[in-house]
C-alpha positions in Angstrom: -16.2 20.8 -4.1 -17.6 21.6 -0.7 -15.5 23.7 1.6 -16.5 22.1 4.9 -13.6 19.7 4.9 -11.3 22.3 3.5 -11.6 24.6 6.5 -10.4 21.8 8.7 -6.7 22.3 7.9 -5.1 25.6 8.9 -2.1 26.5 6.8 0.0 27.3 9.8 -0.1 23.7 11.1 1.9 22.4 8.2 4.1 25.4 7.5 2.6 25.9 4.1 0.6 29.1 4.6 1.2 30.1 0.9 -0.7 27.2 -0.6 -4.3 27.8 -1.5 -7.3 25.9 0.0 -9.8 26.8 -2.7 -10.8 24.0 -5.1 -10.3 26.0 -8.3 -6.8 27.1 -7.2 -5.8 23.6 -6.4 -7.2 22.3 -9.6 -5.1 24.9 -11.5 -1.9 23.8 -9.5 -2.5 20.1 -10.3 -3.2 20.8 -13.9 0.1 22.8 -14.2 2.0 19.9 -12.6 0.3 17.5 -15.0 1.4 19.5 -18.0 5.0 19.0 -16.9 4.7 15.4 -15.6 2.1 13.9 -17.9 1.9 15.8 -21.1 5.3 17.4 -22.0 6.9 15.5 -24.8 4.1 13.1 -25.3 4.1 13.4 -29.1 7.9 13.8 -29.6 8.8 10.1 -29.8 7.5 7.6 -32.4 5.0 4.9 -31.7 7.0 1.8 -30.7 6.9 -1.3 -28.6 4.8 -4.4 -29.0 1.5 -2.9 -27.9 1.3 0.8 -28.9 1.5 0.1 -32.7 -1.4 -2.4 -32.4 -3.7 0.1 -30.8 -2.6 2.9 -33.2 -3.1 0.7 -36.3 -6.5 -0.5 -35.1 -7.6 3.1 -34.6 -6.4 4.1 -38.0 -8.4 1.2 -39.5 -11.4 2.2 -37.5 -11.3 5.8 -39.0 -10.6 4.6 -42.5 -13.3 1.9 -42.5 -15.9 3.7 -40.5 -16.6 0.6 -38.4 -16.8 1.9 -34.8 -17.9 -1.5 -33.3 -15.3 -4.0 -34.4 -11.6 -2.7 -34.4 -9.2 -4.5 -36.7 -5.4 -5.0 -36.7 -3.3 -6.5 -39.4 -6.4 -7.2 -41.4 -8.1 -9.2 -38.7 -10.7 -8.3 -36.0 -9.1 -7.3 -32.8 -11.3 -8.2 -29.8 -8.6 -8.9 -27.2 -9.2 -5.5 -25.6 -12.5 -3.6 -25.0 -13.5 -0.7 -27.2 -13.0 2.4 -25.0 -9.4 3.1 -25.8 -10.0 2.7 -29.5 -12.9 5.2 -29.4 -10.9 7.7 -27.4 -7.9 7.5 -29.7 -10.0 7.6 -32.9 -12.0 10.6 -31.7 -8.9 12.5 -30.6 -7.3 11.8 -34.0 -10.4 13.1 -35.8 -10.3 16.3 -33.8 -6.6 16.8 -34.3 -6.7 16.4 -38.1 -8.0 13.0 -39.0 -4.7 11.1 -38.9 -3.4 8.9 -36.1 -0.2 10.4 -34.9 1.9 9.8 -31.8 0.3 12.8 -30.1 -3.3 11.9 -31.0 -2.6 8.3 -29.9 -1.2 9.2 -26.5 -3.4 12.2 -25.7 -6.3 10.1 -24.3 -3.9 8.4 -21.9 -2.5 11.7 -20.9 -5.9 13.2 -20.3 -6.8 10.1 -18.3 -3.8 10.9 -16.2 -5.2 14.4 -15.5 -8.5 12.8 -14.6 -6.7 10.4 -12.3 -4.9 13.2 -10.4 -8.0 15.4 -10.2 -10.0 12.5 -8.8 -7.3 11.9 -6.2 -7.5 15.6 -5.3 -11.3 15.3 -5.0 -11.2 12.2 -2.8 -8.5 13.7 -0.6 -10.4 17.0 -0.1 -13.6 15.1 0.9 -11.9 12.6 3.2 -9.1 14.5 4.9 -9.2 18.2 3.8 -7.7 20.5 1.2 -4.0 20.1 2.3 -4.0 16.3 2.1 -5.9 16.3 -1.2 -3.4 18.7 -2.9 -0.4 16.8 -1.6 -1.9 13.4 -2.6 -2.4 14.7 -6.2 1.1 16.1 -6.3 2.6 12.8 -5.0 0.7 10.9 -7.6 2.0 13.1 -10.4 5.6 12.8 -9.1 5.8 9.0 -9.6 7.8 7.8 -12.6 5.2 5.1 -13.6 2.5 7.8 -13.7 4.6 9.8 -16.1 5.4 6.8 -18.3 1.9 5.6 -18.6 0.6 9.1 -19.5 2.8 8.8 -22.6 1.8 5.3 -23.6 -1.1 4.6 -26.0 -2.5 1.8 -23.7 -5.7 1.3 -21.8 -4.2 0.9 -18.3 -4.2 4.7 -17.5 -7.8 4.9 -18.7 -8.8 2.0 -16.5 -7.1 3.6 -13.4 -8.8 6.9 -14.2 -12.3 5.3 -14.5 -11.8 3.4 -11.2 -10.6 6.4 -9.3 -13.3 8.7 -10.7 -15.9 6.1 -9.7 -14.5 6.1 -6.2 -14.5 9.9 -6.1 -18.2 9.7 -7.0 -18.9 7.3 -4.2 -17.0 9.6 -1.7 -19.0 12.6 -3.0 -22.3 10.7 -2.5 -21.3 9.5 0.9 -20.3 13.0 2.1 -23.4 14.7 0.7 -25.4 14.3 3.9 -28.8 15.8 3.3 -27.9 17.4 0.0 -29.9 15.2 -2.4 -28.5 16.8 -5.6 -24.9 16.0 -4.5 -25.9 12.5 -3.5 -27.5 11.7 -6.8 -24.6 13.3 -8.7 -22.1 11.3 -6.8 -23.9 8.0 -7.4 -24.3 8.7 -11.1 -20.6 9.4 -11.4 -19.9 6.2 -9.5 -22.0 3.9 -11.6 -21.2 5.6 -14.9 -17.5 5.3 -14.5 -17.7 1.8 -13.2 -19.4 0.9 -16.4 -16.8 2.8 -18.4 -14.1 0.9 -16.6 -15.7 -2.3 -17.9 -15.3 -0.9 -21.4 -11.7 0.1 -20.6 -10.2 -3.2 -19.4 -12.9 -5.7 -18.7 -15.6 -6.5 -16.2 -13.5 -7.6 -13.2 -11.0 -4.8 -12.8 -13.2 -2.1 -14.3 -16.6 -2.8 -12.7 -16.6 -5.6 -10.1 -13.5 -4.3 -8.2 -14.7 -0.7 -7.6 -18.2 -1.9 -6.7 -16.8 -4.4 -4.3 -14.4 -1.9 -2.6 -17.3 0.6 -2.2 -19.5 -2.1 -0.7 -16.8 -3.0 1.9 -16.4 0.6 2.7 -20.1 1.4 3.0 -20.7 -1.6 5.2 -17.9 -0.7 7.5 -18.8 3.0 7.7 -22.4 2.4 8.4 -21.8 -0.4 11.0 -22.3 -3.6 8.9 -25.9 -4.8 9.2 -27.3 -1.2 9.5 -25.7 -0.3 6.2 -27.7 -2.9 4.3 -30.9 -1.1 5.3 -29.7 2.5 5.3 -27.6 2.2 2.1 -29.9 0.0 0.0 -30.8 2.9 -2.2 -27.3 2.4 -3.8 -28.7 -0.6 -5.6 -30.8 1.5 -8.0 -27.7 2.4 -10.0 -26.6 -1.1 -10.8 -28.7 -1.4 -13.9 -27.1 1.8 -15.3 -23.6 0.4 -14.6 -24.4 -3.0 -16.2 -26.1 -1.2 -19.2 -23.0 1.0 -19.8 -20.5 -1.8 -19.2 -22.2 -4.4 -21.4 -23.2 -2.1 -24.3 -20.2 -2.7 -26.6 -20.1 -6.5 -25.8 -23.7 -6.9 -26.9 -23.2 -4.7 -30.0 -20.1 -6.7 -31.0 -22.0 -9.9 -30.5 -24.9 -8.7 -32.6 -22.4 -7.8 -35.3 -21.6 -11.5 -35.6 -18.6 -11.7 -33.2 -20.0 -13.7 -30.2 -17.0 -16.0 -30.4 -14.7 -13.0 -30.1 -16.6 -11.6 -27.1 -16.6 -15.0 -25.4 -12.9 -15.4 -26.1 -12.2 -12.0 -24.5 -14.3 -12.7 -21.4 -13.1 -16.3 -20.8 -9.6 -16.3 -22.2 -8.4 -12.8 -21.9 -9.9 -12.3 -18.4 -10.6 -15.6 -16.6 -7.9 -17.6 -18.2 -5.3 -14.9 -17.6 -6.1 -15.0 -13.9 -6.4 -18.8 -13.4 -4.2 -20.3 -16.1 -2.2 -17.5 -17.6 -0.8 -17.9 -21.1 1.5 -14.9 -21.0 3.2 -12.6 -18.5 3.1 -15.4 -16.0 4.9 -14.4 -12.8 5.2 -15.8 -9.2 2.8 -14.6 -6.5 5.3 -12.4 -4.8 6.1 -10.5 -8.0 4.1 -7.4 -7.0 5.7 -7.4 -3.5 9.0 -6.7 -5.3 7.7 -4.5 -8.0 5.5 -2.1 -6.1 8.3 -0.6 -3.9 10.3 0.2 -7.0 7.4 1.6 -9.0 6.1 3.8 -6.2 9.5 5.2 -5.5 10.4 7.5 -3.8 7.2 7.7 -1.8 7.3 4.1 -0.7 9.6 5.3 2.2 6.6 7.0 3.8 4.2 4.0 3.8 5.7 2.4 6.9 4.8 5.6 8.8 1.3 5.4 7.3 0.9 1.9 8.5 1.9 3.0 12.0 -0.6 5.8 11.9 -3.4 3.5 10.9 -2.3 1.1 13.7 -2.2 3.7 16.4 -5.2 5.7 15.2 -7.4 2.6 15.1 -6.2 1.3 18.4 -5.3 -2.1 16.9 -3.8 -4.8 19.2 -1.4 -7.6 18.6 -3.6 -10.2 20.4 -5.3 -11.8 17.4 -2.8 -10.8 14.7 -0.8 -14.1 14.6 -3.8 -16.1 13.4 -4.5 -13.6 10.6 -0.9 -13.3 9.7 -0.7 -17.1 9.4 -3.8 -17.3 7.2 -2.5 -14.6 4.9 1.0 -16.2 4.7 -0.5 -19.6 3.9 -2.8 -18.2 1.2 0.0 -16.1 -0.2 2.5 -19.0 -0.4 -0.2 -21.2 -2.1 -1.1 -18.5 -4.6 2.6 -17.9 -5.3 3.2 -21.6 -5.9 0.2 -21.8 -8.2 1.3 -18.8 -10.3 4.9 -20.0 -10.5 4.3 -23.4 -12.1 3.9 -23.6 -15.9 0.3 -23.5 -17.0 0.6 -26.8 -18.9 0.4 -28.6 -15.6 -3.1 -29.5 -14.3 -2.1 -29.2 -10.6 -1.8 -25.4 -10.5 -5.4 -24.9 -11.5 -6.8 -26.8 -8.5 -4.1 -25.3 -6.2 -5.0 -21.9 -7.5 -8.7 -22.2 -6.7 -8.0 -23.6 -3.2 -5.5 -20.8 -2.4 -7.9 -18.2 -3.8 -10.7 -19.4 -1.5 -8.4 -19.4 1.5 -7.2 -16.0 0.5 -10.8 -14.7 0.4 -11.6 -16.2 3.8 -8.5 -14.9 5.5 -9.1 -11.4 3.9 -12.6 -11.4 5.3 -11.3 -12.3 8.7 -8.7 -9.6 8.5 -11.4 -7.1 7.5 -13.3 -8.0 10.7 -10.0 -7.7 12.7 -9.6 -4.1 11.3 -13.0 -3.2 12.9 -11.4 -0.4 15.0 -10.2 1.3 11.8 -13.6 1.4 10.3 -14.4 4.7 12.0 -11.3 6.4 10.6 -11.5 8.3 7.4 -8.3 6.6 6.2 -10.2 3.3 6.1 -11.3 3.8 2.4 -7.7 4.1 1.1 -6.7 1.2 3.3 -9.4 -1.2 2.0 -9.0 0.2 -1.6 -5.3 -0.6 -1.5 -5.6 -3.9 0.2 -8.4 -5.4 -1.9 -6.8 -4.2 -5.2 -3.4 -5.5 -4.2 -4.8 -8.9 -3.3 -6.9 -9.1 -6.5 -3.9 -8.4 -8.7 -1.6 -10.7 -6.7 -4.1 -13.6 -7.0 -4.1 -13.3 -10.8 -1.4 -15.3 -12.5 -0.7 -12.8 -15.3 1.3 -9.9 -13.9 2.9 -6.8 -15.4 4.4 -3.9 -13.5 2.0 -1.2 -14.9 -1.0 -3.3 -13.8 -0.3 -1.8 -10.4 -1.4 1.7 -11.5 -4.8 1.5 -9.8 -2.9 1.1 -6.5 -1.3 4.5 -6.8 -4.2 6.8 -5.8 -4.9 5.1 -2.4 -1.1 4.9 -1.8 -0.7 8.6 -2.6 -3.7 9.4 -0.3 -2.2 7.4 2.6 1.2 9.0 2.0 -0.2 12.6 2.0 -2.4 11.9 5.0 0.6 10.7 7.0 2.9 13.5 6.1 0.3 16.3 6.8 -0.8 14.6 10.0 2.7 14.2 11.4 3.6 17.7 10.2 0.8 19.2 12.3 1.8 17.0 15.3 5.4 18.1 15.2 4.5 21.8 15.4 2.6 21.7 18.7 3.1 20.0 22.0 0.9 16.9 22.4 -2.1 17.2 24.7 -2.8 20.8 24.1 -5.9 22.2 22.5 -3.8 23.6 19.7 -2.2 20.2 19.2 -5.6 18.6 19.0 -6.8 21.1 16.5 -3.6 20.7 14.4 -3.9 16.9 14.6 -7.5 17.0 13.7 -6.8 19.2 10.7 -5.2 16.4 8.9 -7.7 13.7 9.5 -11.0 15.1 10.6 -13.3 15.3 7.6 -16.7 16.9 7.3 -19.3 15.0 9.3 -22.7 15.7 8.0 -24.4 13.3 10.4 -23.1 15.1 13.5 -23.8 18.6 12.1 -27.3 18.1 10.7 -28.4 15.2 12.9 -29.5 13.2 9.8 -28.4 9.7 9.3 -26.7 9.6 12.7 -24.2 6.9 13.1 -23.5 6.6 9.4 -21.3 9.7 8.8 -17.6 9.7 8.0 -16.5 9.2 11.6 -18.6 6.1 12.0 -20.4 7.4 15.1 -21.6 4.8 17.6 -24.7 4.8 19.7 -23.7 8.0 21.4 -22.5 9.9 18.4 -25.3 12.4 18.7 -24.2 13.5 22.1 -20.4 13.6 21.6 -18.8 16.9 20.9 -16.5 17.4 17.9 -13.5 17.7 20.1 -14.2 14.6 22.0 -14.8 12.7 18.8 -11.5 14.1 17.4 -9.6 13.0 20.6 -11.0 9.5 20.3 -10.4 9.2 16.6 -6.8 10.4 16.7 -5.9 8.4 19.8 -4.5 11.6 21.6 -5.3 10.5 25.1 -3.6 7.2 24.7 -0.5 8.6 23.1 2.8 8.1 24.9 5.0 11.1 25.8 7.7 9.7 23.5 5.5 9.4 20.5 6.5 12.9 19.2 10.1 11.7 18.8 8.8 8.7 16.9 6.7 10.9 14.7 9.7 13.0 13.9 11.7 9.9 13.0 9.0 8.3 10.9 8.4 11.3 8.7 11.8 13.1 8.7 14.1 10.1 8.2 12.6 9.2 4.8 13.1 12.8 3.7 16.8 12.7 4.8 17.2 9.4 2.9 15.7 11.0 -0.2 18.1 14.0 0.1 21.1 11.6 0.4 19.9 9.6 -2.6 19.5 12.9 -4.6 23.1 13.7 -3.9 24.2 10.3 -5.1 22.0 10.5 -8.2 24.8 12.0 -10.4 27.2 9.2 -9.4 24.5 6.6 -10.3 23.9 8.3 -13.6 27.5 8.0 -14.6 27.5 4.3 -13.6 24.4 4.0 -15.8 26.4 5.5 -18.7 28.2 2.2 -19.1 25.0 0.5 -20.2 24.6 2.8 -23.2 25.4 1.1 -26.4 26.8 3.6 -28.9 29.1 6.7 -28.6 26.2 8.8 -29.9 24.0 7.8 -27.0 26.8 8.5 -24.5 27.3 11.9 -25.9 23.6 12.7 -25.7 23.6 11.5 -22.1 26.6 13.5 -21.1 25.1 16.6 -22.7 22.2 16.5 -20.3 24.0 15.2 -17.2 24.8 18.6 -15.8 21.2 19.6 -15.8 20.2 16.4 -14.0 23.0 17.0 -11.4 22.0 20.6 -10.8 18.3 19.5 -10.3 19.3 16.7 -7.9 21.6 19.0 -5.9 19.0 21.7 -5.6 16.4 19.2 -4.5 18.7 17.7 -1.9 19.5 21.1 -0.5 15.8 22.0 -0.2 15.0 18.6 1.4 17.8 18.9 4.0 16.6 22.5 4.8 13.1 21.2 5.4 14.4 18.4 7.6 16.4 20.9 9.6 13.3 23.1 10.0 11.1 20.0 10.8 8.8 20.8 7.9 8.0 17.4 6.4 5.2 18.7 4.2 7.4 21.4 2.7 10.0 18.6 2.2 7.5 16.4 0.4 6.7 19.3 -2.0 10.4 19.8 -2.6 10.9 16.2 -3.5 7.9 16.3 -5.8 9.1 19.5 -7.5 12.5 17.9 -8.2 11.0 14.7 -9.5 8.6 16.6 -11.8 11.4 18.7 -13.1 13.5 15.6 -13.9 10.4 13.9 -15.5 9.6 16.9 -17.6 13.2 17.4 -18.7 13.6 13.7 -19.6 10.5 13.3 -21.7 10.6 16.8 -23.4 14.3 16.9 -24.2 16.2 13.7 -23.6 13.8 11.0 -24.8 13.4 12.4 -28.3 17.1 12.5 -28.8 17.4 8.8 -27.7 14.4 7.9 -29.9 16.1 9.3 -33.0 19.0 6.9 -32.3 16.9 3.9 -31.2 13.7 4.3 -33.3 12.6 1.5 -35.6 10.8 3.6 -38.3 13.9 3.7 -40.6 14.5 0.0 -40.2 10.8 -0.8 -41.0 11.0 1.4 -44.1 14.1 -0.4 -45.3 12.3 -3.7 -44.8 9.5 -2.4 -46.9 11.9 -1.3 -49.7 13.6 -4.7 -49.8 10.3 -6.7 -49.7 8.6 -4.6 -52.3 5.2 -6.1 -53.2 6.1 -9.6 -51.9 4.2 -11.1 -48.9 5.9 -10.4 -45.5 6.3 -13.5 -43.3 7.8 -13.1 -39.9 8.9 -15.7 -37.3 9.1 -14.6 -33.7 10.1 -11.1 -34.9 9.9 -8.4 -32.2 9.2 -5.6 -34.7 6.1 -7.1 -36.2 3.7 -4.5 -34.8 6.0 -1.6 -35.9 6.2 -3.0 -39.4 2.4 -3.2 -39.6 2.1 0.4 -38.3 4.8 2.1 -40.3 4.3 0.2 -43.6 0.5 0.1 -43.5 0.5 -3.5 -44.8 -0.4 -6.9 -43.4 2.2 -9.2 -42.0 1.8 -13.0 -41.8 3.0 -15.0 -38.7 4.9 -18.1 -39.6 4.1 -19.8 -36.3 0.3 -19.1 -36.7 0.3 -20.3 -40.3 2.0 -23.5 -39.3 -0.4 -24.2 -36.4 2.3 -24.1 -33.8 0.9 -21.4 -31.5 0.3 -23.7 -28.5 3.8 -25.2 -28.8 5.4 -21.8 -29.1 3.5 -20.5 -26.1 4.5 -23.6 -24.1 8.2 -23.2 -24.9 8.0 -19.5 -24.1 6.5 -20.3 -20.7 9.1 -23.0 -19.9 11.9 -20.6 -20.9 10.5 -17.8 -18.7 10.2 -20.3 -15.8 13.7 -21.5 -16.3 15.1 -18.0 -16.3 13.2 -17.1 -13.1 
């Protein structure tokens, strides 16, 4: 990683003079945090749930049969998911001894979590500087959903890692300036991992989404029409991306499974979005889910929105029209996604609302034109486009939001470091400008080398060649237009969330004892009470550190304190507490008893939640009574009606 952006952030501006700026040191720090947050205890609980046993059994069949093209589960070809996760789990199992175990099944997801955090560090260093990059990676590792998905043998963490690594490659290529080797390397990474994303989850989320986000970003950074001429060399990598992304689909079709490939592309992708047959939720589902899943860092995103608003010089004049367009499109999409899929009206309503949503999104993109020149524009458009794409789809699950976490972590870290620098120097002074610039001013190869003027990170207009770096920083940070009272607002926007988190940490032990009532058996209660003092001590220590940072007006140090407490709780939970609960709630013994009772007789299940666990633990096929009776559509319809009635 280049050090031009790293030198932009003096340690004294954030009060974190002990943290390193060198890339290798920050990689070591993030890796150590990942070991605690994303790896510890990954193999200490059994494979369970409706999805993990299916992936594990398919990988075990792949190793035993030697067929690396068509995975099979329960004696049938399984083409409902692309091949990448099966390849990764099977290869990991072969390296670790040849058997699919809980550790070998979850290690690919855990390593994908490491790639996700390191790619976030990479993007942050390139866009904002070393301090923001490190804090963004730490924030990402300190979210509960990240820790959970690192310990699930699913493909969602792999998808998020592929998309984020592809975006890191685009950032690397865009910041290379005249360095042709870095530019080619970045574009190779971008197209290669976009293709791998297609093999991880499908063509839309894995390939079309990162390419579309990058196209938006490049068009804005290079001033729209000029980008089509100056950035047309990006097109050469599309054949590589398509070749990598379509390789397995073509191989599966040539193996005689064109119907399965078509079913995956049309039913598992398109139909899930337009007419979902499972996991159907209303359009506002992610509006409720994201704040809970991105806790506790969601408290800093309002300050990030304010910084984008002020830094871009946005005005309220045209906002109502865009707000109305978004509200109308959102309500229509929510109505379409909330009606049972058996009705024909939601399909047409969905298409109309999706078109309206695309038009209003494009208009809002033009309205955000003042933000195009800011380095934070990439996380903004990354977050916005991904959120709208996931919201427009009818099939929704909480962990589908994982690709949103890297841009959200980047915006959170950018805001904290930026306001931390501003709080430590009077506004309007040269020192203040330097300290504000440290958090946001990236390397600008165009202004330094004179090559590709007007297309660098700062956006640069017609007179970008003649503007000095300080003048550019003043304009980009909005220093001259800042009100005298803005420093007080800065303090409130970044210190109040820390104070709230400190108070919540003090209340955590009380909430834990309330949670105790939901535990079922005396054994579970005794396990919980045995670990409660450790949780209480961690929460109290974290709260004390946070309040000290608030008193010292050191928000960056407070953010690291919150992250340290969260990582400690996550590590303790998955390494020590979860295995104890798993021994009480696991299904392995139950499945073995079912096998002993059934003997050699055929197992026929009807709406049984442990079907996948039985297949995995007993290594035998299980017949579905609903499927054999030909009542799948009726059962699916009743399930959808029941979910709608409950909602």
